[in-house]
The first five atom37 places (N, CA, C, CB, O) and aatype in JSON, in Angstrom:
{
  "aatype": [12, 3, 1, 5, 11, 8, 9, 0, 5, 16, 19, 13, 1, 10, 19, 15, 16, 1, 19, 3, 6, 2, 4, 4, 4, 13, 19, 6, 3, 6, 15, 10, 13, 7, 14, 3, 8, 11, 9, 9, 18, 1, 8, 13, 0, 16, 10, 18, 13, 9, 13, 9, 0, 3, 15, 0, 6, 15, 6, 10, 7, 19, 10, 3, 10, 9, 5, 19, 13, 19, 5, 19, 10, 3, 15, 4, 13, 6, 2, 19, 4, 6, 10, 3, 10, 9, 18, 8, 13, 3, 1, 19, 2, 18, 9, 10, 3, 6, 9, 19, 12, 0, 7, 12, 19, 10, 6, 16, 2, 0, 3, 10, 9, 10, 11, 0, 19, 11, 6, 16, 11, 11, 10, 6, 5, 6, 7, 15, 16, 13, 7, 13],
  "atom_mask": [
    [1, 1, 1, 1, 1],
    [1, 1, 1, 1, 1],
    [1, 1, 1, 1, 1],
    [1, 1, 1, 1, 1],
    [1, 1, 1, 1, 1],
    [1, 1, 1, 1, 1],
    [1, 1, 1, 1, 1],
    [1, 1, 1, 1, 1],
    [1, 1, 1, 1, 1],
    [1, 1, 1, 1, 1],
    [1, 1, 1, 1, 1],
    [1, 1, 1, 1, 1],
    [1, 1, 1, 1, 1],
    [1, 1, 1, 1, 1],
    [1, 1, 1, 1, 1],
    [1, 1, 1, 1, 1],
    [1, 1, 1, 1, 1],
    [1, 1, 1, 1, 1],
    [1, 1, 1, 1, 1],
    [1, 1, 1, 1, 1],
    [1, 1, 1, 1, 1],
    [1, 1, 1, 1, 1],
    [1, 1, 1, 1, 1],
    [1, 1, 1, 1, 1],
    [1, 1, 1, 1, 1],
    [1, 1, 1, 1, 1],
    [1, 1, 1, 1, 1],
    [1, 1, 1, 1, 1],
    [1, 1, 1, 1, 1],
    [1, 1, 1, 1, 1],
    [1, 1, 1, 1, 1],
    [1, 1, 1, 1, 1],
    [1, 1, 1, 1, 1],
    [1, 1, 1, 0, 1],
    [1, 1, 1, 1, 1],
    [1, 1, 1, 1, 1],
    [1, 1, 1, 1, 1],
    [1, 1, 1, 1, 1],
    [1, 1, 1, 1, 1],
    [1, 1, 1, 1, 1],
    [1, 1, 1, 1, 1],
    [1, 1, 1, 1, 1],
    [1, 1, 1, 1, 1],
    [1, 1, 1, 1, 1],
    [1, 1, 1, 1, 1],
    [1, 1, 1, 1, 1],
    [1, 1, 1, 1, 1],
    [1, 1, 1, 1, 1],
    [1, 1, 1, 1, 1],
    [1, 1, 1, 1, 1],
    [1, 1, 1, 1, 1],
    [1, 1, 1, 1, 1],
    [1, 1, 1, 1, 1],
    [1, 1, 1, 1, 1],
    [1, 1, 1, 1, 1],
    [1, 1, 1, 1, 1],
    [1, 1, 1, 1, 1],
    [1, 1, 1, 1, 1],
    [1, 1, 1, 1, 1],
    [1, 1, 1, 1, 1],
    [1, 1, 1, 0, 1],
    [1, 1, 1, 1, 1],
    [1, 1, 1, 1, 1],
    [1, 1, 1, 1, 1],
    [1, 1, 1, 1, 1],
    [1, 1, 1, 1, 1],
    [1, 1, 1, 1, 1],
    [1, 1, 1, 1, 1],
    [1, 1, 1, 1, 1],
    [1, 1, 1, 1, 1],
    [1, 1, 1, 1, 1],
    [1, 1, 1, 1, 1],
    [1, 1, 1, 1, 1],
    [1, 1, 1, 1, 1],
    [1, 1, 1, 1, 1],
    [1, 1, 1, 1, 1],
    [1, 1, 1, 1, 1],
    [1, 1, 1, 1, 1],
    [1, 1, 1, 1, 1],
    [1, 1, 1, 1, 1],
    [1, 1, 1, 1, 1],
    [1, 1, 1, 1, 1],
    [1, 1, 1, 1, 1],
    [1, 1, 1, 1, 1],
    [1, 1, 1, 1, 1],
    [1, 1, 1, 1, 1],
    [1, 1, 1, 1, 1],
    [1, 1, 1, 1, 1],
    [1, 1, 1, 1, 1],
    [1, 1, 1, 1, 1],
    [1, 1, 1, 1, 1],
    [1, 1, 1, 1, 1],
    [1, 1, 1, 1, 1],
    [1, 1, 1, 1, 1],
    [1, 1, 1, 1, 1],
    [1, 1, 1, 1, 1],
    [1, 1, 1, 1, 1],
    [1, 1, 1, 1, 1],
    [1, 1, 1, 1, 1],
    [1, 1, 1, 1, 1],
    [1, 1, 1, 1, 1],
    [1, 1, 1, 1, 1],
    [1, 1, 1, 0, 1],
    [1, 1, 1, 1, 1],
    [1, 1, 1, 1, 1],
    [1, 1, 1, 1, 1],
    [1, 1, 1, 1, 1],
    [1, 1, 1, 1, 1],
    [1, 1, 1, 1, 1],
    [1, 1, 1, 1, 1],
    [1, 1, 1, 1, 1],
    [1, 1, 1, 1, 1],
    [1, 1, 1, 1, 1],
    [1, 1, 1, 1, 1],
    [1, 1, 1, 1, 1],
    [1, 1, 1, 1, 1],
    [1, 1, 1, 1, 1],
    [1, 1, 1, 1, 1],
    [1, 1, 1, 1, 1],
    [1, 1, 1, 1, 1],
    [1, 1, 1, 1, 1],
    [1, 1, 1, 1, 1],
    [1, 1, 1, 1, 1],
    [1, 1, 1, 1, 1],
    [1, 1, 1, 1, 1],
    [1, 1, 1, 1, 1],
    [1, 1, 1, 0, 1],
    [1, 1, 1, 1, 1],
    [1, 1, 1, 1, 1],
    [1, 1, 1, 1, 1],
    [1, 1, 1, 0, 1],
    [1, 1, 1, 1, 1]
  ],
  "atom_positions": [
    [[103.19, 107.17, 95.15], [104.38, 106.45, 95.67], [105.53, 107.34, 95.86], [104.78, 105.34, 94.75], [106.26, 107.2, 96.84]],
    [[105.74, 108.29, 94.97], [106.82, 109.23, 95.15], [106.62, 110.12, 96.33], [107.0, 110.04, 93.93], [107.57, 110.41, 97.06]],
    [[105.41, 110.58, 96.55], [105.09, 111.4, 97.78], [105.31, 110.58, 99.05], [103.6, 111.92, 97.74], [105.84, 111.1, 100.03]],
    [[104.92, 109.35, 99.07], [105.06, 108.48, 100.27], [106.56, 108.31, 100.56], [104.35, 107.04, 100.05], [107.0, 108.39, 101.7]],
    [[107.29, 108.08, 99.52], [108.77, 107.87, 99.66], [109.4, 109.1, 100.16], [109.44, 107.46, 98.34], [110.27, 109.04, 101.03]],
    [[109.02, 110.23, 99.65], [109.54, 111.52, 100.12], [109.21, 111.79, 101.53], [109.01, 112.63, 99.29], [110.08, 112.24, 102.29]],
    [[108.0, 111.54, 101.93], [107.56, 111.76, 103.33], [108.35, 110.87, 104.26], [106.03, 111.48, 103.49], [108.84, 111.33, 105.3]],
    [[108.48, 109.62, 103.91], [109.21, 108.62, 104.76], [110.67, 109.03, 104.87], [109.11, 107.15, 104.15], [111.21, 109.0, 105.98]],
    [[111.31, 109.41, 103.83], [112.71, 109.84, 103.9], [112.91, 111.08, 104.69], [113.24, 110.05, 102.55], [113.83, 111.17, 105.51]],
    [[112.05, 112.03, 104.45], [112.15, 113.31, 105.19], [111.88, 113.13, 106.69], [111.16, 114.34, 104.61], [112.6, 113.7, 107.52]],
    [[110.88, 112.36, 107.03], [110.58, 112.15, 108.46], [111.76, 111.39, 109.11], [109.22, 111.36, 108.65], [112.18, 111.74, 110.22]],
    [[112.28, 110.37, 108.45], [113.41, 109.68, 109.03], [114.62, 110.55, 109.18], [113.74, 108.49, 108.23], [115.3, 110.49, 110.2]],
    [[114.9, 111.35, 108.18], [116.03, 112.35, 108.3], [115.86, 113.28, 109.46], [116.15, 113.18, 107.02], [116.78, 113.5, 110.25]],
    [[114.71, 113.82, 109.57], [114.39, 114.76, 110.69], [114.61, 114.1, 112.04], [112.92, 115.27, 110.59], [115.21, 114.69, 112.93]],
    [[114.13, 112.89, 112.18], [114.16, 112.2, 113.47], [115.51, 111.67, 113.81], [113.18, 111.09, 113.48], [116.02, 111.85, 114.91]],
    [[116.11, 110.99, 112.79], [117.37, 110.3, 113.08], [118.6, 111.19, 113.28], [117.65, 109.36, 112.0], [119.62, 110.74, 113.8]],
    [[118.5, 112.41, 112.88], [119.64, 113.31, 113.03], [119.6, 114.09, 114.32], [119.7, 114.25, 111.88], [120.52, 114.85, 114.61]],
    [[118.54, 113.9, 115.09], [118.45, 114.58, 116.38], [119.22, 113.8, 117.47], [116.95, 114.75, 116.78], [119.24, 112.57, 117.49]],
    [[119.8, 114.52, 118.32], [120.5, 113.85, 119.47], [119.49, 113.66, 120.64], [121.76, 114.73, 119.96], [118.95, 114.63, 121.17]],
    [[119.26, 112.44, 121.01], [118.23, 112.1, 121.99], [118.41, 112.81, 123.29], [118.2, 110.64, 122.23], [117.44, 113.23, 123.91]],
    [[119.69, 112.95, 123.73], [119.9, 113.57, 125.04], [119.56, 115.03, 125.09], [121.31, 113.4, 125.45], [119.26, 115.54, 126.17]],
    [[119.59, 115.72, 123.97], [119.41, 117.16, 123.9], [118.06, 117.58, 123.36], [120.49, 117.74, 123.05], [117.72, 118.76, 123.43]],
    [[117.26, 116.66, 122.81], [116.06, 117.01, 122.13], [114.84, 116.34, 122.73], [116.18, 116.69, 120.7], [114.93, 115.27, 123.34]],
    [[113.7, 116.96, 122.54], [112.44, 116.39, 122.95], [112.02, 115.42, 121.85], [111.37, 117.49, 123.2], [112.71, 115.27, 120.84]],
    [[110.92, 114.78, 122.03], [110.4, 113.8, 121.1], [109.36, 114.34, 120.1], [109.81, 112.68, 121.86], [108.58, 113.58, 119.53]],
    [[109.39, 115.64, 119.92], [108.45, 116.29, 119.01], [109.21, 117.09, 117.98], [107.49, 117.19, 119.77], [110.17, 117.79, 118.29]],
    [[108.75, 116.97, 116.7], [109.36, 117.68, 115.59], [108.23, 118.27, 114.8], [110.26, 116.75, 114.71], [107.18, 117.63, 114.69]],
    [[108.36, 119.45, 114.25], [107.4, 120.05, 113.37], [108.09, 120.35, 112.02], [106.81, 121.34, 114.0], [109.22, 120.83, 111.95]],
    [[107.32, 120.03, 110.92], [107.79, 120.31, 109.59], [106.56, 120.73, 108.75], [108.53, 119.05, 108.97], [105.86, 119.91, 108.16]],
    [[106.34, 122.06, 108.74], [105.15, 122.57, 108.04], [105.09, 122.25, 106.56], [105.07, 124.05, 108.21], [104.02, 122.21, 105.96]],
    [[106.27, 122.03, 105.97], [106.31, 121.74, 104.54], [105.74, 120.39, 104.22], [107.72, 121.83, 104.01], [105.23, 120.19, 103.12]],
    [[105.78, 119.43, 105.13], [105.3, 118.09, 104.85], [103.78, 117.98, 105.18], [106.12, 117.06, 105.67], [103.02, 117.48, 104.35]],
    [[103.35, 118.43, 106.33], [101.98, 118.14, 106.76], [101.17, 119.37, 107.11], [102.0, 117.22, 107.93], [99.99, 119.28, 107.43]],
    [[101.82, 120.54, 107.03], [101.11, 121.75, 107.34], [101.36, 122.15, 108.79], [0.0, 0.0, 0.0], [102.01, 121.41, 109.53]],
    [[100.84, 123.35, 109.22], [101.16, 123.9, 110.52], [100.42, 123.23, 111.65], [100.88, 125.34, 110.54], [100.73, 123.47, 112.82]],
    [[99.45, 122.38, 111.33], [98.58, 121.75, 112.36], [99.06, 120.4, 112.81], [97.16, 121.61, 111.85], [98.35, 119.72, 113.55]],
    [[100.24, 119.95, 112.41], [100.69, 118.58, 112.64], [102.05, 118.5, 113.27], [100.69, 117.81, 111.36], [102.92, 119.35, 113.03]],
    [[102.24, 117.47, 114.1], [103.51, 117.26, 114.73], [103.97, 115.81, 114.49], [103.42, 117.58, 116.25], [103.18, 114.88, 114.34]],
    [[105.28, 115.68, 114.46], [105.85, 114.34, 114.39], [106.25, 114.0, 115.83], [107.09, 114.26, 113.37], [107.04, 114.7, 116.47]],
    [[105.68, 112.88, 116.33], [105.94, 112.48, 117.69], [106.63, 111.11, 117.57], [104.61, 112.42, 118.58], [106.14, 110.22, 116.88]],
    [[107.82, 110.97, 118.27], [108.56, 109.79, 118.12], [109.22, 109.37, 119.37], [109.53, 109.95, 117.08], [109.39, 110.16, 120.3]],
    [[109.61, 108.09, 119.43], [110.51, 107.55, 120.51], [111.51, 106.63, 119.9], [109.71, 106.79, 121.6], [111.19, 105.86, 118.99]],
    [[112.72, 106.69, 120.39], [113.79, 105.92, 119.94], [114.13, 104.83, 120.98], [114.98, 106.81, 119.65], [114.53, 105.18, 122.09]],
    [[113.97, 103.57, 120.67], [114.27, 102.44, 121.52], [115.34, 101.61, 120.83], [112.99, 101.6, 121.83], [115.1, 101.03, 119.77]],
    [[116.51, 101.55, 121.43], [117.61, 100.75, 120.81], [117.84, 101.19, 119.42], [117.31, 99.25, 120.82], [118.31, 102.31, 119.19]],
    [[117.52, 100.32, 118.46], [117.75, 100.67, 117.06], [116.5, 100.95, 116.35], [118.47, 99.6, 116.36], [116.52, 101.18, 115.14]],
    [[115.37, 100.95, 117.04], [114.07, 101.18, 116.47], [113.52, 102.55, 116.72], [113.15, 100.19, 116.97], [113.63, 103.06, 117.84]],
    [[112.91, 103.17, 115.71], [112.18, 104.43, 115.84], [110.74, 104.17, 115.69], [112.63, 105.45, 114.84], [110.31, 103.51, 114.74]],
    [[109.96, 104.68, 116.61], [108.46, 104.52, 116.51], [107.93, 105.99, 116.27], [107.78, 103.82, 117.92], [108.09, 106.86, 117.12]],
    [[107.34, 106.21, 115.13], [107.0, 107.57, 114.78], [105.5, 107.64, 114.48], [107.84, 108.04, 113.56], [104.96, 106.81, 113.74]],
    [[104.8, 108.68, 115.08], [103.44, 108.94, 114.83], [103.27, 110.37, 114.31], [102.63, 108.71, 116.08], [103.98, 111.27, 114.75]],
    [[102.43, 110.59, 113.44], [102.08, 111.95, 112.96], [100.7, 112.28, 113.53], [102.08, 112.04, 111.36], [99.74, 111.54, 113.33]],
    [[100.62, 113.38, 114.24], [99.35, 113.74, 114.9], [99.07, 115.21, 114.68], [99.39, 113.42, 116.42], [99.99, 116.02, 114.55]],
    [[97.76, 115.56, 114.63], [97.4, 116.94, 114.53], [97.3, 117.59, 115.85], [96.15, 117.08, 113.81], [97.55, 116.95, 116.87]],
    [[96.94, 118.81, 115.89], [96.94, 119.56, 117.13], [95.87, 119.14, 118.17], [96.77, 120.99, 116.8], [95.94, 119.51, 119.34]],
    [[94.9, 118.36, 117.7], [93.84, 117.86, 118.58], [94.36, 116.75, 119.48], [92.66, 117.36, 117.76], [93.76, 116.5, 120.53]],
    [[95.42, 116.08, 119.13], [95.98, 115.01, 119.87], [96.9, 115.51, 120.98], [96.7, 114.11, 118.95], [97.57, 116.53, 120.82]],
    [[96.95, 114.82, 122.1], [97.88, 115.13, 123.19], [99.26, 114.54, 122.85], [97.36, 114.57, 124.58], [99.37, 113.34, 122.61]],
    [[100.28, 115.34, 122.84], [101.61, 114.81, 122.57], [102.03, 113.76, 123.61], [102.62, 115.94, 122.53], [102.63, 112.74, 123.28]],
    [[101.72, 114.03, 124.83], [102.09, 113.15, 125.95], [101.29, 111.83, 125.85], [101.83, 113.87, 127.34], [101.78, 110.74, 126.17]],
    [[100.04, 112.0, 125.38], [99.2, 110.8, 125.16], [99.77, 109.91, 124.12], [0.0, 0.0, 0.0], [99.82, 108.69, 124.29]],
    [[100.2, 110.5, 123.02], [100.82, 109.73, 121.93], [102.11, 109.04, 122.37], [101.11, 110.65, 120.76], [102.37, 107.9, 121.98]],
    [[102.94, 109.77, 123.2], [104.11, 109.1, 123.76], [103.77, 107.99, 124.58], [104.92, 110.0, 124.52], [104.47, 106.97, 124.5]],
    [[102.71, 108.05, 125.42], [102.28, 106.97, 126.26], [101.79, 105.8, 125.36], [101.16, 107.46, 127.25], [102.03, 104.63, 125.66]],
    [[101.12, 106.12, 124.3], [100.71, 105.1, 123.3], [101.86, 104.35, 122.72], [99.96, 105.73, 122.19], [101.8, 103.13, 122.54]],
    [[102.93, 105.08, 122.42], [104.12, 104.39, 121.83], [104.73, 103.55, 122.92], [105.18, 105.42, 121.25], [105.18, 102.43, 122.63]],
    [[104.78, 104.0, 124.11], [105.33, 103.2, 125.22], [104.58, 101.89, 125.38], [105.28, 104.0, 126.54], [105.18, 100.82, 125.5]],
    [[103.32, 101.99, 125.38], [102.45, 100.77, 125.56], [102.7, 99.8, 124.31], [100.82, 101.22, 125.67], [102.83, 98.59, 124.46]],
    [[102.75, 100.41, 123.15], [103.0, 99.59, 121.92], [104.32, 98.82, 122.01], [103.01, 100.51, 120.67], [104.38, 97.63, 121.71]],
    [[105.38, 99.53, 122.43], [106.7, 98.93, 122.54], [106.7, 97.9, 123.64], [107.77, 99.98, 122.8], [107.29, 96.84, 123.46]],
    [[106.03, 98.17, 124.81], [105.94, 97.24, 125.89], [105.34, 95.97, 125.47], [105.2, 97.8, 126.99], [105.87, 94.91, 125.78]],
    [[104.2, 96.03, 124.74], [103.51, 94.84, 124.26], [104.39, 94.1, 123.22], [102.12, 95.22, 123.64], [104.49, 92.87, 123.27]],
    [[105.0, 94.79, 122.3], [105.94, 94.16, 121.34], [107.04, 93.45, 122.05], [106.53, 95.18, 120.41], [107.42, 92.34, 121.67]],
    [[107.55, 94.08, 123.06], [108.69, 93.5, 123.82], [108.25, 92.21, 124.53], [109.23, 94.53, 124.88], [109.01, 91.24, 124.63]],
    [[107.02, 92.22, 125.01], [106.48, 90.99, 125.74], [106.23, 89.91, 124.78], [105.16, 91.29, 126.52], [106.48, 88.75, 125.09]],
    [[105.74, 90.23, 123.59], [105.37, 89.24, 122.56], [106.56, 88.65, 121.94], [104.52, 89.85, 121.49], [106.56, 87.45, 121.68]],
    [[107.62, 89.44, 121.66], [108.76, 89.01, 120.9], [110.04, 88.78, 121.74], [109.03, 90.0, 119.85], [111.06, 88.33, 121.21]],
    [[109.96, 89.1, 123.09], [111.15, 89.02, 123.93], [112.31, 89.79, 123.36], [111.55, 87.59, 124.13], [113.16, 89.25, 122.66]],
    [[112.32, 91.05, 123.68], [113.3, 92.03, 123.16], [113.1, 92.24, 121.61], [114.79, 91.54, 123.46], [113.89, 91.78, 120.79]],
    [[112.14, 92.88, 121.33], [111.75, 93.09, 119.91], [112.92, 93.77, 119.14], [110.44, 93.97, 119.82], [113.61, 94.64, 119.66]],
    [[113.08, 93.32, 117.89], [114.09, 93.88, 117.01], [113.53, 94.07, 115.59], [115.33, 92.98, 116.98], [112.38, 93.72, 115.34]],
    [[114.27, 94.58, 114.7], [113.82, 94.88, 113.35], [113.3, 93.61, 112.66], [114.97, 95.49, 112.55], [112.28, 93.67, 111.98]],
    [[113.96, 92.5, 112.83], [113.59, 91.27, 112.17], [112.22, 90.82, 112.68], [114.66, 90.18, 112.41], [111.42, 90.32, 111.9]],
    [[111.95, 90.99, 113.94], [110.58, 90.62, 114.42], [109.51, 91.45, 113.71], [110.46, 90.83, 115.97], [108.46, 90.93, 113.32]],
    [[109.78, 92.7, 113.56], [108.79, 93.51, 112.86], [108.66, 93.2, 111.4], [109.12, 94.93, 113.02], [107.59, 93.39, 110.82]],
    [[109.72, 92.72, 110.78], [109.66, 92.35, 109.37], [109.0, 91.02, 109.15], [111.03, 92.32, 108.78], [108.09, 90.9, 108.33]],
    [[109.42, 90.03, 109.87], [108.94, 88.65, 109.64], [107.63, 88.41, 110.26], [109.9, 87.64, 110.17], [106.95, 87.48, 109.84]],
    [[107.18, 89.18, 111.24], [105.89, 89.0, 111.9], [105.03, 90.25, 111.78], [106.08, 88.64, 113.36], [104.37, 90.64, 112.73]],
    [[105.05, 90.87, 110.6], [104.33, 92.08, 110.42], [102.85, 91.9, 110.62], [104.61, 92.63, 109.09], [102.18, 92.87, 110.98]],
    [[102.29, 90.73, 110.41], [100.85, 90.5, 110.65], [100.54, 90.55, 112.11], [100.41, 89.15, 110.09], [99.5, 91.1, 112.48]],
    [[101.4, 90.0, 112.96], [101.19, 90.07, 114.44], [101.37, 91.49, 114.89], [102.17, 89.14, 115.2], [100.61, 91.95, 115.75]],
    [[102.34, 92.2, 114.36], [102.54, 93.61, 114.78], [101.31, 94.45, 114.39], [103.85, 94.21, 114.11], [100.86, 95.3, 115.18]],
    [[100.76, 94.23, 113.21], [99.63, 94.95, 112.77], [98.42, 94.62, 113.67], [99.34, 94.63, 111.32], [97.61, 95.5, 113.99]],
    [[98.31, 93.33, 114.07], [97.17, 92.92, 114.95], [97.31, 93.61, 116.33], [97.14, 91.33, 115.12], [96.32, 94.07, 116.9]],
    [[98.57, 93.68, 116.85], [98.79, 94.38, 118.12], [98.41, 95.87, 118.0], [100.28, 94.24, 118.56], [97.74, 96.43, 118.87]],
    [[98.85, 96.48, 116.9], [98.5, 97.89, 116.69], [96.97, 98.08, 116.56], [99.2, 98.41, 115.42], [96.44, 99.1, 117.01]],
    [[96.26, 97.11, 115.95], [94.85, 97.2, 115.85], [94.11, 97.0, 117.17], [94.4, 96.24, 114.87], [92.99, 97.45, 117.36]],
    [[94.8, 96.28, 118.08], [94.2, 96.14, 119.46], [94.35, 97.47, 120.23], [94.91, 94.97, 120.28], [93.57, 97.75, 121.14]],
    [[95.35, 98.27, 119.86], [95.62, 99.53, 120.57], [94.82, 100.65, 119.89], [97.18, 99.85, 120.58], [94.11, 101.39, 120.57]],
    [[94.92, 100.79, 118.58], [94.32, 101.91, 117.81], [93.56, 101.31, 116.63], [95.43, 102.94, 117.31], [94.06, 100.42, 115.93]],
    [[92.35, 101.83, 116.42], [91.62, 101.43, 115.25], [90.81, 102.62, 114.77], [90.73, 100.21, 115.53], [90.08, 103.25, 115.53]],
    [[90.96, 102.9, 113.46], [90.27, 103.96, 112.81], [90.59, 105.31, 113.45], [88.78, 103.7, 112.83], [89.74, 106.19, 113.52]],
    [[91.89, 105.46, 113.94], [92.3, 106.67, 114.51], [91.94, 106.88, 115.96], [0.0, 0.0, 0.0], [92.33, 107.87, 116.56]],
    [[91.2, 105.96, 116.53], [90.78, 106.03, 117.94], [91.51, 105.08, 118.78], [89.32, 105.77, 118.08], [91.66, 103.92, 118.41]],
    [[91.99, 105.53, 119.92], [92.68, 104.64, 120.91], [91.61, 103.79, 121.53], [93.48, 105.46, 122.03], [90.62, 104.29, 122.08]],
    [[91.84, 102.45, 121.43], [90.95, 101.49, 122.0], [91.34, 100.99, 123.37], [90.83, 100.36, 121.1], [90.51, 100.82, 124.26]],
    [[92.61, 100.77, 123.5], [93.11, 100.17, 124.75], [94.53, 100.64, 124.95], [93.03, 98.59, 124.72], [95.31, 100.73, 124.0]],
    [[94.86, 100.95, 126.25], [96.21, 101.33, 126.64], [96.75, 100.49, 127.78], [96.24, 102.77, 127.03], [97.83, 100.76, 128.3]],
    [[95.97, 99.44, 128.18], [96.4, 98.54, 129.25], [97.15, 97.41, 128.57], [95.19, 98.0, 130.11], [96.56, 96.61, 127.85]],
    [[98.42, 97.36, 128.82], [99.29, 96.35, 128.21], [98.85, 94.95, 128.54], [100.71, 96.54, 128.66], [98.89, 94.06, 127.68]],
    [[98.42, 94.73, 129.77], [98.04, 93.38, 130.16], [96.81, 92.86, 129.37], [97.75, 93.34, 131.67], [96.77, 91.71, 128.95]],
    [[95.81, 93.77, 129.17], [94.68, 93.37, 128.41], [94.98, 93.08, 126.89], [93.66, 94.43, 128.55], [94.43, 92.18, 126.26]],
    [[95.91, 93.93, 126.38], [96.35, 93.74, 125.0], [97.05, 92.39, 124.81], [97.29, 94.88, 124.6], [96.81, 91.66, 123.85]],
    [[97.93, 92.09, 125.78], [98.67, 90.84, 125.74], [97.76, 89.67, 125.88], [99.72, 90.8, 126.8], [97.99, 88.62, 125.27]],
    [[96.75, 89.8, 126.65], [95.71, 88.69, 126.85], [95.01, 88.46, 125.51], [94.6, 89.08, 128.0], [94.85, 87.31, 125.09]],
    [[94.58, 89.54, 124.83], [93.97, 89.39, 123.53], [94.87, 88.73, 122.52], [93.54, 90.71, 123.02], [94.43, 87.85, 121.78]],
    [[96.15, 89.14, 122.48], [97.1, 88.52, 121.58], [97.34, 87.08, 121.84], [98.37, 89.22, 121.65], [97.43, 86.27, 120.92]],
    [[97.44, 86.74, 123.15], [97.63, 85.29, 123.49], [96.38, 84.45, 123.13], [97.95, 85.12, 125.03], [96.52, 83.31, 122.69]],
    [[95.18, 84.99, 123.32], [94.01, 84.28, 122.97], [93.94, 84.06, 121.42], [92.79, 85.04, 123.5], [93.52, 83.0, 120.96]],
    [[94.34, 85.08, 120.66], [94.31, 84.93, 119.22], [95.36, 83.92, 118.77], [94.53, 86.26, 118.54], [95.12, 83.13, 117.86]],
    [[96.57, 83.94, 119.44], [97.62, 82.95, 119.18], [97.11, 81.54, 119.51], [98.91, 83.28, 120.0], [97.42, 80.58, 118.8]],
    [[96.36, 81.41, 120.56], [95.84, 80.09, 120.95], [94.87, 79.59, 119.9], [95.15, 80.15, 122.33], [94.91, 78.42, 119.54]],
    [[94.0, 80.44, 119.42], [93.05, 80.08, 118.37], [93.78, 79.72, 117.06], [92.04, 81.24, 118.13], [93.37, 78.78, 116.38]],
    [[94.8, 80.4, 116.72], [95.59, 80.09, 115.56], [96.21, 78.7, 115.68], [96.67, 81.14, 115.36], [96.21, 77.94, 114.71]],
    [[96.73, 78.36, 116.85], [97.37, 77.11, 117.08], [96.37, 75.94, 117.06], [98.1, 77.16, 118.39], [96.68, 74.82, 116.65]],
    [[95.19, 76.26, 117.5], [94.06, 75.2, 117.45], [93.59, 75.01, 116.07], [92.82, 75.59, 118.33], [92.93, 74.01, 115.79]],
    [[93.87, 75.91, 115.17], [93.39, 75.83, 113.78], [91.97, 76.25, 113.65], [0.0, 0.0, 0.0], [91.26, 75.77, 112.76]],
    [[91.52, 77.15, 114.51], [90.14, 77.62, 114.48], [89.92, 78.38, 113.19], [89.81, 78.51, 115.71], [90.8, 79.08, 112.68]],
    [[88.71, 78.21, 112.68], [88.29, 78.95, 111.47], [87.16, 79.92, 111.76], [87.84, 77.97, 110.37], [86.48, 80.4, 110.86]],
    [[86.97, 80.19, 113.03], [85.92, 81.13, 113.49], [84.59, 80.77, 112.92], [86.26, 82.56, 113.11], [83.84, 81.65, 112.49]],
    [[84.26, 79.44, 112.92], [82.91, 79.03, 112.54], [82.7, 78.86, 111.07], [0.0, 0.0, 0.0], [81.57, 78.6, 110.65]],
    [[83.71, 78.99, 110.28], [83.55, 78.86, 108.79], [83.92, 77.42, 108.42], [84.48, 79.91, 107.98], [83.88, 77.06, 107.24]]
  ]
}
């Protein structure tokens, strides 16, 4: 727990102190994750979306992934904010699972992701128990 707290605090400090107009969306901190990892982030309004990726991942691909994630969240919550992420964390996790699962990108088409989310919401409203 202490290590997780330290990592979260350090990453937030690194990212939040950068001036968006003068900096790119990539940060490296070898003391946290080693020389093979990068912190890739995007700042939207008051929200920071941060991914940690190794050198095998494309930085621009991860930025695109963040863009799709935010676009889907924005469509689902109509101008997503911190409270949406806190009170609907289950839906946010489901959306993230539609995009990435087990470290592999499954889908980057926002329309298909939104369709899956709407279908799941419809099933929830119908009270479906998935055959149980």
